[in-house]
C-alpha positions as CSV (number, residue, x, y, z in Angstrom):
1,M,-54.7,-2.9,-25.4
2,R,-57.9,-3.0,-23.5
3,V,-60.6,-5.6,-24.4
4,T,-64.2,-5.9,-23.2
5,L,-66.2,-9.1,-23.6
6,R,-69.9,-8.5,-23.2
7,R,-71.1,-12.0,-23.8
8,G,-70.6,-14.9,-21.4
9,F,-69.3,-18.1,-22.8
10,W,-68.1,-21.5,-21.6
11,M,-64.7,-23.0,-22.6
12,G,-63.8,-26.6,-23.0
13,K,-61.9,-27.9,-19.9
14,F,-59.6,-29.9,-22.2
15,E,-58.5,-29.9,-25.8
16,V,-60.7,-32.0,-28.0
17,T,-59.6,-35.6,-27.6
18,Q,-59.1,-38.4,-30.1
19,D,-62.1,-40.3,-28.6
20,Q,-64.3,-37.2,-28.9
21,W,-63.2,-36.7,-32.5
22,Q,-64.0,-40.3,-33.3
23,R,-67.4,-40.1,-31.8
24,V,-68.4,-36.9,-33.4
25,M,-66.7,-37.1,-36.8
26,G,-66.6,-40.9,-37.2
27,M,-62.9,-40.7,-38.0
28,S,-59.8,-42.1,-36.3
29,L,-56.5,-40.4,-35.9
30,A,-55.0,-42.6,-38.6
31,E,-57.8,-41.6,-41.0
32,Q,-57.3,-37.9,-40.1
33,Q,-53.6,-38.2,-40.7
34,A,-54.3,-39.8,-44.1
35,K,-55.7,-36.5,-45.3
36,E,-52.1,-35.2,-45.2
37,P,-49.9,-37.9,-46.8
38,R,-47.1,-35.4,-47.3
39,L,-46.6,-34.8,-43.6
40,P,-43.1,-35.8,-42.6
41,R,-42.9,-39.0,-40.6
42,R,-41.2,-38.7,-37.2
43,L,-38.5,-41.1,-36.3
44,N,-37.7,-42.9,-33.0
45,D,-34.2,-43.0,-31.7
46,D,-33.6,-46.3,-33.4
47,G,-34.6,-44.9,-36.8
48,S,-38.0,-46.5,-37.0
49,V,-41.0,-44.5,-38.0
50,R,-43.1,-43.1,-35.2
51,F,-46.8,-42.7,-36.0
52,G,-48.0,-39.3,-35.1
53,A,-47.2,-37.6,-31.8
54,G,-49.2,-39.5,-29.2
55,E,-52.1,-41.9,-29.8
56,G,-55.0,-42.9,-27.5
57,P,-58.6,-42.0,-26.5
58,D,-57.5,-39.3,-24.0
59,Y,-54.8,-37.8,-26.2
60,P,-55.8,-34.6,-28.0
61,I,-56.7,-34.8,-31.6
62,Y,-54.2,-33.2,-34.0
63,F,-53.6,-33.0,-37.8
64,T,-56.7,-30.8,-37.6
65,S,-57.1,-27.8,-40.0
66,H,-59.1,-24.7,-39.2
67,D,-61.8,-26.1,-41.5
68,D,-61.7,-29.5,-39.7
69,A,-62.1,-27.8,-36.3
70,E,-65.1,-25.8,-37.5
71,A,-66.7,-28.9,-39.0
72,F,-66.4,-30.6,-35.6
73,C,-68.1,-27.7,-33.9
74,R,-71.0,-27.7,-36.4
75,K,-71.5,-31.5,-36.1
76,L,-71.3,-31.3,-32.3
77,T,-73.9,-28.5,-32.2
78,E,-76.2,-30.5,-34.5
79,A,-75.9,-33.7,-32.5
80,E,-76.5,-31.9,-29.1
81,R,-79.5,-30.1,-30.5
82,D,-80.9,-33.3,-31.9
83,A,-80.4,-35.0,-28.5
84,G,-82.2,-32.1,-26.7
85,R,-79.1,-31.1,-24.7
86,L,-78.5,-27.8,-26.4
87,E,-81.0,-24.9,-26.2
88,A,-82.1,-23.0,-29.3
89,G,-79.6,-20.2,-30.1
90,A,-76.7,-21.9,-28.4
91,E,-73.8,-23.3,-30.4
92,Y,-70.4,-24.9,-30.1
93,C,-67.7,-23.0,-31.9
94,L,-64.0,-22.1,-31.8
95,P,-63.2,-19.3,-29.4
96,T,-62.1,-15.9,-30.7
97,E,-58.6,-14.8,-29.9
98,A,-59.9,-12.5,-27.2
99,Q,-62.0,-15.2,-25.6
100,W,-59.1,-17.7,-25.8
101,E,-56.7,-15.3,-24.0
102,F,-59.3,-14.3,-21.4
103,A,-59.9,-18.0,-20.6
104,C,-56.1,-18.8,-20.6
105,R,-55.3,-16.0,-18.2
106,A,-58.0,-16.9,-15.8
107,G,-57.9,-13.5,-14.1
108,T,-54.1,-13.2,-14.1
109,T,-51.9,-10.4,-15.6
110,T,-48.6,-12.3,-15.5
111,A,-46.9,-14.0,-18.5
112,T,-48.7,-17.3,-17.8
113,A,-51.6,-18.4,-15.7
114,F,-49.0,-19.8,-13.3
115,G,-46.9,-16.6,-12.9
116,D,-44.0,-15.0,-14.8
117,R,-42.0,-18.3,-15.2
118,L,-43.0,-21.5,-17.0
119,G,-41.4,-24.9,-16.5
120,S,-42.3,-28.3,-18.0
121,A,-43.8,-29.4,-14.7
122,Q,-46.6,-26.9,-15.4
123,A,-47.1,-27.6,-19.2
124,N,-46.1,-29.9,-22.0
125,F,-43.4,-28.2,-24.0
126,D,-39.6,-28.6,-24.5
127,G,-38.5,-28.7,-20.9
128,T,-34.9,-28.1,-21.8
129,A,-35.9,-24.5,-22.7
130,P,-38.1,-23.2,-19.8
131,F,-39.2,-19.6,-19.6
132,Q,-37.7,-16.8,-17.5
133,G,-35.4,-19.0,-15.3
134,A,-37.8,-21.8,-14.4
135,P,-36.1,-25.1,-13.7
136,V,-35.1,-27.3,-16.7
137,G,-37.4,-30.2,-16.7
138,P,-38.6,-33.3,-18.7
139,Y,-39.4,-33.1,-22.4
140,P,-41.8,-35.9,-23.4
141,G,-41.3,-35.2,-27.1
142,L,-44.9,-35.8,-28.0
143,T,-48.4,-34.8,-26.9
144,T,-49.7,-36.1,-23.5
145,P,-53.2,-37.1,-22.5
146,V,-55.3,-34.1,-21.6
147,G,-55.4,-33.0,-18.0
148,R,-52.0,-34.4,-17.1
149,Y,-50.7,-30.9,-16.2
150,P,-52.2,-28.4,-13.6
151,A,-55.3,-26.5,-14.5
152,N,-55.4,-22.7,-14.3
153,A,-57.5,-20.9,-11.7
154,W,-60.7,-21.5,-13.8
155,G,-60.1,-25.2,-14.1
156,L,-58.9,-25.3,-17.7
157,H,-56.0,-27.6,-18.6
158,D,-53.3,-27.4,-21.3
159,M,-53.9,-23.8,-22.3
160,H,-50.1,-23.6,-22.2
161,G,-48.4,-26.2,-24.4
162,N,-49.5,-29.6,-25.6
163,L,-51.0,-28.3,-28.9
164,W,-51.4,-25.0,-30.6
165,E,-55.2,-24.2,-30.6
166,W,-57.1,-22.7,-33.5
167,C,-59.2,-19.6,-33.0
168,R,-62.2,-18.5,-34.9
169,D,-61.4,-15.0,-36.1
170,G,-58.9,-14.1,-38.9
171,Y,-55.3,-13.4,-38.2
172,V,-53.9,-9.9,-38.2
173,E,-50.3,-9.0,-37.2
174,I,-51.4,-6.6,-34.4
175,P,-54.8,-7.6,-33.0
176,G,-57.1,-4.7,-32.1
177,G,-58.8,-4.2,-28.7
178,G,-62.2,-2.8,-28.1
179,T,-65.5,-4.5,-27.3
180,D,-66.0,-8.1,-28.4
181,P,-63.2,-7.9,-31.0
182,F,-63.6,-10.2,-34.0
183,E,-60.9,-9.9,-36.6
184,T,-61.7,-10.4,-40.3
185,T,-59.3,-10.6,-43.3
186,S,-59.8,-10.0,-47.0
187,L,-56.7,-12.1,-48.0
188,S,-57.4,-14.5,-50.8
189,L,-55.6,-17.2,-48.7
190,P,-56.5,-16.2,-45.2
191,S,-54.5,-17.2,-42.1
192,W,-56.1,-18.0,-38.8
193,P,-54.6,-17.5,-35.3
194,I,-53.3,-20.3,-33.2
195,R,-52.6,-19.9,-29.5
196,G,-50.8,-21.4,-26.6
197,G,-47.8,-23.1,-28.0
198,C,-47.3,-26.9,-28.3
199,W,-45.3,-29.9,-27.1
200,H,-42.2,-29.2,-29.3
201,N,-41.9,-25.5,-28.6
202,E,-39.7,-23.6,-26.1
203,G,-41.4,-22.1,-23.1
204,R,-41.5,-18.6,-24.5
205,S,-43.9,-19.8,-27.2
206,C,-46.4,-21.0,-24.7
207,L,-47.3,-17.8,-22.8
208,S,-50.8,-16.4,-22.4
209,S,-50.0,-13.8,-25.1
210,S,-48.1,-16.2,-27.5
211,R,-49.7,-16.4,-30.9
212,S,-48.9,-17.6,-34.3
213,K,-50.8,-18.4,-37.5
214,G,-51.8,-21.2,-39.8
215,K,-53.2,-21.4,-43.3
216,V,-56.9,-22.4,-43.5
217,A,-56.1,-26.0,-44.7
218,Q,-52.9,-26.4,-42.7
219,R,-52.6,-29.6,-40.6
220,G,-49.7,-30.8,-38.5
221,Y,-48.4,-32.7,-35.4
222,G,-48.9,-29.6,-33.3
223,L,-52.3,-28.3,-34.3
224,G,-55.4,-29.0,-32.3
225,F,-58.3,-27.1,-30.8
226,R,-60.8,-26.8,-28.0
227,V,-64.4,-25.7,-28.2
228,A,-66.3,-22.8,-26.7
229,L,-70.1,-22.8,-26.0
230,L,-71.8,-19.5,-26.8
231,A,-75.4,-18.5,-26.2
232,T,-75.2,-16.4,-29.5
233,A,-72.2,-16.0,-31.8
234,P,-70.8,-12.5,-32.4
């Protein structure tokens, strides 16, 4: 399908980090995880409990629901306006699916921003299951600090793998094309698109076109986000 985006926007170079989350939301990863006490605890090889899936200021924040991600964008917008660093009418928000894929592809038409194959030297995913004949590679088994893997042609890191990233519009099974598409849903319990795959997926889940969905309050070890900056929201 053909998509036309009329409005310019900026996309975060990295997924939002734990340090950025702490500074904007005043909440640590441990406090964020405490919102979901029923999350299964991951085990190390020796059977001990592993906290989360990567912890440190430059690691991406996870355990974030769609509501959490939107709350971050609102608070960041308010803080930047109060500091005089954001002009009137501009706002930080989640990207739409169309904006996300446009930024991920960075002008390419191949399966990924790096071509039609994907190995774990290019992105953080299960390197034992590369895509389309790429070499088998390492599998860290958790998130990695942002920017560890190559950027796409527009300087954006980790659009493939590391974490699934929330998008702003509602989820539909077959997204439409057109001009500035923005999907809506009338479901009583709406789902929201997540894009890009994550650290525990196979390579085929991390393509430019790969998409899945999460419930509005869903949190997990593989759910994060990055922000877009828009002059006006659609």
